[in-house]
C-alpha positions in Angstrom: 0.0 0.0 0.0 1.3 3.4 -0.9 2.1 5.8 2.0 0.9 9.4 2.0 2.4 12.3 4.0 1.4 15.9 4.5 3.6 18.8 5.6 3.7 22.6 5.4 7.0 22.6 3.5 8.5 19.7 1.5 12.3 20.1 0.9 13.7 17.7 -1.7 17.4 17.6 -1.0 19.5 17.6 2.1 22.7 19.5 1.3 23.7 22.9 2.5 20.9 24.6 0.6 18.0 22.4 1.7 19.1 22.2 5.3 19.6 26.0 5.5 16.0 26.4 4.3 14.8 23.9 6.9 16.7 25.4 9.8 15.6 29.0 9.0 11.8 28.1 8.8 9.6 28.9 11.8 9.7 26.1 14.3 5.9 25.7 14.3 5.9 24.6 10.6 5.8 20.9 9.7 8.9 20.4 7.5 9.9 17.3 5.5 13.5 16.9 4.3 14.1 14.2 1.7 17.6 12.8 1.3 18.5 10.6 -1.6 20.8 8.4 0.5 22.0 9.2 4.0 21.5 12.7 5.3 25.1 13.7 5.0 25.9 12.2 1.6 25.3 15.0 -0.9 27.7 17.3 -2.8 28.1 19.6 0.2 30.0 16.8 2.0 32.7 16.8 -0.7 33.3 20.6 -0.8 36.9 21.0 0.2 38.0 24.6 -0.3 35.7 26.7 1.8 33.3 29.6 1.7 34.0 33.1 0.2 33.0 36.0 2.5 34.4 39.4 3.3 35.9 38.9 6.8 39.2 40.8 6.4 39.4 44.6 7.2 41.5 45.0 4.0 38.8 43.4 1.9 35.4 44.8 0.8 32.1 43.6 -0.5 32.7 45.8 -3.6 36.0 43.9 -4.3 34.2 40.5 -3.8 31.5 41.8 -6.2 33.9 42.9 -8.8 35.9 39.6 -8.7 32.7 37.7 -9.2 31.6 39.8 -12.1 35.0 39.3 -13.8 34.9 35.6 -13.3 31.4 35.5 -14.6 32.5 36.8 -18.0 29.9 39.4 -18.4 26.8 37.3 -17.6 26.4 37.7 -13.8 23.3 39.5 -12.6 24.9 42.4 -10.6 21.9 42.7 -8.2 22.2 38.9 -7.4 25.9 39.2 -6.9 25.5 42.2 -4.6 22.7 40.5 -2.6 25.0 37.4 -2.1 28.2 39.1 -1.1 26.5 41.6 1.2 25.1 38.7 3.2 28.4 36.8 3.3 29.5 37.7 6.9 26.0 37.1 8.2 26.0 33.6 6.6 29.3 32.7 8.1 28.2 33.9 11.6 25.0 31.8 11.2 27.1 28.7 10.4 29.3 29.3 13.4 26.1 29.5 15.5 25.1 26.1 14.2 28.3 24.6 15.4 30.6 24.8 12.4 34.2 25.2 13.5 36.4 27.0 11.0 40.2 27.2 11.2 41.5 30.0 13.3 44.6 32.1 12.5 47.1 31.8 15.3 49.9 33.8 13.6 51.2 36.8 15.4 50.9 39.2 12.5 47.3 38.4 11.8 44.5 40.6 13.0 41.8 38.2 11.9 40.2 35.4 14.1 39.8 33.0 11.2 42.4 31.7 8.8 41.5 32.9 5.3 42.9 31.4 2.1 42.9 32.6 -1.5 41.6 30.9 -4.5 41.6 31.5 -8.3 39.8 34.7 -9.3 39.8 36.2 -5.8 41.9 39.4 -5.3 42.0 39.0 -1.5 42.2 36.2 1.1 38.5 35.7 1.8 38.0 31.9 1.9 37.0 30.7 5.4 37.5 27.0 5.8 37.7 23.9 8.0 41.1 22.5 7.0 40.4 21.1 3.5 37.1 19.5 4.4 34.8 22.4 4.8 31.9 20.6 3.3 32.1 17.8 5.8 32.1 20.3 8.7 29.1 22.2 7.3 27.0 19.2 6.3 27.7 17.5 9.6 26.7 20.4 11.8 23.6 21.3 9.8 22.5 17.7 9.8 22.9 17.4 13.5 20.9 20.6 14.1 18.1 19.4 11.7 17.9 16.1 13.7 17.5 18.1 16.9 14.5 20.1 15.6 11.1 18.6 16.5 9.4 20.1 13.5 11.8 18.7 10.9 11.0 15.2 9.8 13.9 13.5 7.8 13.2 10.9 5.1 16.3 9.1 3.9 16.7 6.9 0.8 14.1 8.9 -1.1 14.3 10.1 -4.7 11.8 12.5 -6.3 9.9 11.3 -9.3 7.7 14.2 -10.4 6.0 17.2 -8.9 2.3 17.4 -8.3 0.6 20.5 -9.6 -2.9 21.8 -9.9 -2.6 21.4 -13.7 -1.9 17.6 -13.3 -4.9 17.4 -10.9 -7.1 19.2 -13.4 -7.7 22.0 -10.9 -8.0 25.7 -11.8 -4.8 27.8 -11.7 -1.4 26.2 -11.4 0.4 25.6 -8.2 2.9 23.0 -6.9 1.3 21.0 -4.1 3.7 18.1 -3.6 5.6 15.3 -5.2 5.6 11.6 -5.9 8.7 10.0 -4.3 10.4 6.6 -4.6 11.3 4.9 -1.3 14.4 3.1 -2.3 14.3 0.7 0.6 10.7 -0.5 -0.1 10.7 0.1 -3.8 7.3 1.7 -3.4 6.2 5.2 -4.5 5.0 7.5 -1.7 2.8 10.7 -1.9 4.1 13.9 -0.3 1.7 16.8 -0.2 2.7 20.3 1.0 1.8 24.0 0.8 5.3 24.7 -0.5 7.9 22.6 -2.2 11.6 23.4 -2.3 14.0 21.8 -4.8 17.5 21.6 -3.4 18.8 18.5 -5.2 22.2 19.9 -6.4 23.6 19.8 -9.8 23.9 17.4 -12.7 27.6 16.7 -13.3 27.0 12.9 -13.4 25.8 13.6 -17.0 29.6 13.5 -17.8 31.9 10.6 -17.9 34.5 12.1 -15.5 33.2 14.1 -12.6 34.2 15.2 -9.1 30.6 14.8 -7.9 29.0 12.0 -5.9 26.7 9.6 -7.6 23.6 11.4 -6.4 24.3 14.5 -8.6 21.9 13.5 -11.4 20.0 16.8 -11.9 16.8 15.5 -10.4 15.4 18.8 -9.3 16.2 20.5 -12.6 14.5 17.8 -14.6 11.5 17.7 -12.3 11.0 21.5 -12.6 11.4 21.4 -16.4 8.7 18.7 -16.7 6.5 20.8 -14.4 6.8 23.8 -16.7 9.6 26.0 -15.3 12.1 27.8 -17.5 15.9 27.0 -17.4 18.7 29.4 -17.6 22.3 29.1 -18.9 22.5 25.3 -18.9 25.4 25.3 -21.3 27.8 26.6 -18.6 29.2 23.4 -17.0 32.2 24.1 -14.8 35.0 21.5 -15.1 37.2 21.4 -12.1 40.8 21.6 -13.4 42.3 19.2 -10.9 40.8 15.8 -10.1 43.0 13.1 -8.9 44.0 10.8 -11.8 44.4 7.2 -10.6 42.6 4.0 -11.7 41.2 3.4 -8.2 40.4 7.0 -7.4 36.7 7.9 -8.0 35.5 11.5 -8.0 38.2 12.9 -5.7 39.0 16.6 -6.5 42.2 18.3 -5.5 41.0 21.5 -3.8 41.6 24.9 -5.6 43.3 26.0 -2.4 46.4 23.9 -3.3 47.0 26.3 -6.2 46.0 29.2 -3.9 48.7 28.3 -1.5 51.4 28.0 -4.2 50.8 24.7 -6.0 52.3 24.6 -9.5 50.8 22.9 -12.6 53.4 20.9 -14.5 53.7 19.0 -17.8 54.9 15.4 -17.7 58.5 16.7 -18.2 58.2 18.9 -15.1 57.9 22.3 -16.8 55.3 24.9 -15.9 52.9 26.0 -18.6 50.1 28.2 -17.3 52.0 31.4 -18.1 51.4 30.7 -21.8 47.7 30.9 -21.2 47.1 33.6 -18.6 49.2 36.1 -16.7 47.6 35.0 -13.5 49.1 31.5 -14.1 47.8 29.0 -11.6 45.5 31.5 -10.0 43.5 32.1 -13.2 39.8 31.3 -13.1 38.8 27.6 -13.4 37.6 27.7 -17.0 41.0 29.1 -18.1 42.9 26.5 -16.1 40.7 23.6 -17.2 41.0 24.6 -20.9 44.8 25.0 -20.6 45.1 21.5 -19.0 42.8 20.0 -21.7 44.8 21.7 -24.5 48.1 20.4 -23.2 46.9 16.9 -22.6 45.5 16.7 -26.2 48.6 18.3 -27.6 50.9 15.9 -25.9 48.6 12.8 -25.9 49.1 12.7 -22.2 46.7 10.8 -19.8 47.2 13.5 -17.1 49.2 16.5 -16.0 50.6 17.2 -12.5 50.0 19.6 -9.6 53.0 20.1 -7.3 52.9 21.5 -3.8 55.9 19.5 -2.5 58.2 22.6 -2.5 56.3 23.8 0.5 57.2 22.8 4.1 55.9 19.4 5.1 54.2 20.7 8.2 52.5 23.4 6.1 51.1 20.8 3.7 49.9 18.5 6.5 48.3 21.4 8.3 46.5 22.8 5.3 45.7 19.7 3.3 45.3 16.7 5.6 42.4 15.2 3.6 44.2 15.5 0.2 47.4 14.2 1.7 45.7 11.2 3.3 43.7 10.3 0.2 46.7 10.6 -2.1 48.8 8.6 0.3 46.2 5.8 0.1 47.1 5.5 -3.6 50.8 5.6 -3.0 51.3 9.3 -3.7 53.1 11.4 -1.1 52.2 15.0 -1.9 55.0 16.3 0.4 57.6 14.7 -1.9 56.0 14.3 -5.3 53.5 16.0 -7.7 49.8 14.8 -7.9 48.6 13.4 -11.2 45.5 15.4 -12.2 42.8 15.7 -15.0 39.8 18.0 -15.4 36.4 16.7 -14.5 32.8 18.0 -14.6 32.3 19.8 -11.3 29.5 22.4 -11.1 26.2 23.2 -12.9 26.2 27.0 -13.3 22.7 27.1 -14.9 19.5 25.7 -13.6 15.9 26.5 -12.7 15.2 30.3 -13.2 14.5 31.9 -9.8 14.4 35.3 -8.1 16.3 36.4 -5.0 13.9 34.4 -2.8 14.2 31.2 -4.8 10.8 31.5 -6.3 10.4 29.7 -9.7 7.9 30.2 -12.5 5.5 27.8 -10.7 3.5 29.1 -7.8 4.6 27.6 -4.4 7.7 26.0 -6.0 11.2 27.2 -4.9 14.7 26.1 -6.1 17.9 26.8 -4.1 21.6 26.0 -4.4 23.1 24.4 -7.4 19.6 23.4 -8.7 18.8 27.1 -9.2 19.8 29.8 -11.7 20.1 33.0 -9.7 22.4 34.9 -11.9 25.2 34.8 -9.4 27.6 32.7 -11.4 27.2 34.1 -14.9 29.3 32.2 -17.4 31.7 30.8 -14.9 31.4 30.2 -11.1 34.1 31.8 -9.0 35.7 29.4 -6.5 33.9 29.1 -3.1 30.9 31.2 -4.0 28.7 28.1 -4.3 28.3 27.3 -0.6 27.7 31.0 0.1 24.9 31.0 -2.5 23.3 28.0 -0.7 23.3 29.8 2.6 22.2 33.2 1.5 19.4 32.1 -0.8 18.4 29.3 1.5 17.7 31.8 4.3 16.0 34.2 1.8 13.8 31.3 0.7 12.8 30.4 4.2 11.9 34.0 5.0 9.7 34.2 1.9 7.9 31.0 2.8 7.3 32.2 6.3 5.7 35.4 5.0 3.3 33.5 2.8 2.4 30.4 4.8 -0.6 31.9 6.7 -2.3 32.9 3.4 -1.6 29.7 1.5 -4.4 27.0 1.4 -3.8 23.4 2.4 -2.8 21.1 -0.5 -5.7 19.4 -2.2 -6.1 15.6 -2.2 -4.0 13.8 -4.8 -4.2 10.2 -6.1 -1.7 7.6 -5.0 0.8 6.4 -7.6 -0.6 3.7 -9.8 1.7 0.7 -10.1 -1.0 -1.7 -11.5 -0.2 -1.3 -15.2 3.6 -1.8 -15.0 5.8 -4.9 -14.5 9.3 -5.5 -13.1 11.9 -5.2 -15.7 14.2 -8.1 -16.7 16.1 -5.7 -19.0 18.1 -3.7 -16.6 21.1 -3.9 -19.0 19.2 -1.3 -21.2 19.5 1.2 -18.3 23.2 0.6 -17.7 24.0 0.6 -21.4 22.1 3.9 -22.0 23.7 5.4 -18.9 27.2 4.7 -20.2 26.4 5.9 -23.7 25.0 9.2 -22.5 27.9 10.1 -20.2 30.5 9.2 -22.9 29.0 11.2 -25.7 28.4 14.1 -23.4 32.1 14.0 -22.5 33.2 13.7 -26.1 30.8 16.1 -27.8 29.6 18.6 -25.1 32.7 18.8 -22.9 35.4 21.5 -22.3 35.8 22.3 -26.0 32.8 22.1 -28.4 31.9 22.4 -32.1 28.6 22.7 -34.0 29.2 19.2 -35.5 29.8 17.7 -32.1 26.7 19.3 -30.6 24.5 18.1 -33.5 25.8 14.6 -33.0 25.0 14.8 -29.3 21.5 16.2 -30.0 20.8 13.3 -32.4 21.8 10.7 -29.8 20.0 12.3 -26.9 16.8 12.4 -28.9 17.1 8.6 -29.5 17.7 8.0 -25.8 14.7 10.1 -24.9 12.4 7.9 -26.9 13.9 4.7 -25.6 13.6 5.8 -22.0 10.1 7.2 -22.5 9.0 3.7 -23.7 10.9 2.0 -20.9 9.5 4.3 -18.2 5.9 3.7 -19.4 6.0 -0.1 -19.1 8.2 -1.0 -16.1 8.2 -0.2 -12.4 10.3 2.8 -11.5 13.7 2.3 -9.9 16.4 4.6 -8.7 18.6 3.9 -11.8 15.8 4.4 -14.2 14.7 7.7 -12.6 18.3 9.0 -12.5 18.8 8.0 -16.2 15.5 9.7 -17.1 16.6 12.9 -15.4 20.1 12.9 -16.8 18.8 12.5 -20.4 16.5 15.5 -19.8 19.3 17.6 -18.4 21.7 16.5 -21.2 19.1 17.7 -23.7 18.8 21.0 -21.9 22.6 21.4 -21.9 22.9 20.5 -25.6 20.0 22.8 -26.7 21.5 25.7 -24.7 25.0 25.2 -26.1 23.6 25.1 -29.7 21.8 28.4 -29.1 25.0 30.2 -27.9 26.9 31.5 -31.0 30.0 32.6 -29.2 32.6 31.5 -26.7 32.2 32.9 -23.2 33.3 31.6 -19.8 32.7 27.9 -19.5 31.2 27.6 -23.0 34.1 27.4 -25.6 33.4 26.5 -29.2 35.9 26.3 -32.0 33.2 27.5 -34.5 32.6 30.8 -32.5 35.9 31.4 -30.7 35.2 35.1 -29.7 32.6 36.6 -27.4 29.7 38.7 -28.7 29.7 42.4 -27.8 26.4 42.1 -25.9 26.1 39.1 -23.6 22.7 37.5 -23.1 21.5 34.7 -21.0 20.2 31.5 -22.6 16.6 30.9 -21.4 14.8 27.7 -22.4 11.0 27.7 -22.1 9.0 24.4 -21.9 5.8 23.9 -23.8 3.9 23.8 -20.6 5.3 27.0 -19.2 2.7 28.0 -16.5 3.0 31.8 -16.5 1.0 31.8 -13.3 1.5 34.8 -11.0 2.4 34.1 -7.4 
């Protein structure tokens, strides 16, 4: 029998963005937080570098704003950037109040309480961090606080299938009133109804063959919102982290940007530096520049990887600043205090997403999107290092405040039918899912990766259209599973990325095409509108 739940607010996703929303909502609201696996297992957990915020007296919000605008290559929304950076200190103070312990600065010459590091694109030291495992500290503290709150109910091992709207229920107007959700442990679909729904499912970097992201980063919220009629913005801008550990046994382990920020040098296989040929900022250039440079040199040389070297620094300095990186590399026989780290670029961050305003409101009434799922205009054509966790915190709080201001005037969600499993059967063809998954991620890497061309994009579009049809037929006839739902969502997101990339007739930020190598004079966002665009006022 299918279970049904009702809450005031349903939050799909349990990373920094989702938990920030939950913890900032009034304590008298009934809140459901859905986690795809265990509560602390999302992308936030793996964030190493830190959080950008103006905490130094020599720094300023204006400087943080300008650095972000430069990194965004002309496509940042200035109001969104200002809104974010002006709330930076407040966000850090809130995290500290939730129990996050950031590294302090014990040096005699320092006038700051917390140790601040510097990363690519930043003109000042403004990255507050917890060693090189900031995400672990943040996700752990927020999860602990959420478990302590009596009004927050946590549902683990749940994956969203589709949003429930007035339109789907044949009711007047259009409003989001819940979601159908797969319980991965029971394999049954559950019904969650709520006055408000928040999508905080993270990004979609698993659409690529090589990625720094955990397995759960399959664009679920983006795909669900698109199917419900929400517009998407700038999906062509996929950030590739320049330095992921290259080792046959290493899976999705990135080498934090802070290694370069603290003096790490990028080297060719012969030991020579090369970044000076591509950018005067050398290793501290923005990520898109560094990733393209590494990609270029690997293809030029036919090399499997390049190298990142921090071994010229004092051993105690390395162990103090990068204990996680040191320990993980050592487990693969690489001692970073004595030798360089083999690295390759990997898909890392989805800069585009569901179009929202400063409160996280989407095009669909009562539906919000926050964090990597959302397109706020903060990142433009290229996300600057360590702005992403800050975005989760600032917009998560803003979203919670907006919900609190509307909850009293919002009606209860209407009744909705349970999920019908009577017309489907268990699949004995799971090989179709695994084959399509592999095909999708490989052609996205080959044709829609760091360097693109019209011909490659058209090939990718042809293949994704075929996959769409195969998966649509499969989805209609068999019981849903986690693998099928993730594949369905990734194919949707891949199509959005490809269509957006085809529309952009220039090279800008993270989108680089050999057919249009120069930027246009007037930058514009790429906005995709679905056929069922609701256009319903809030």
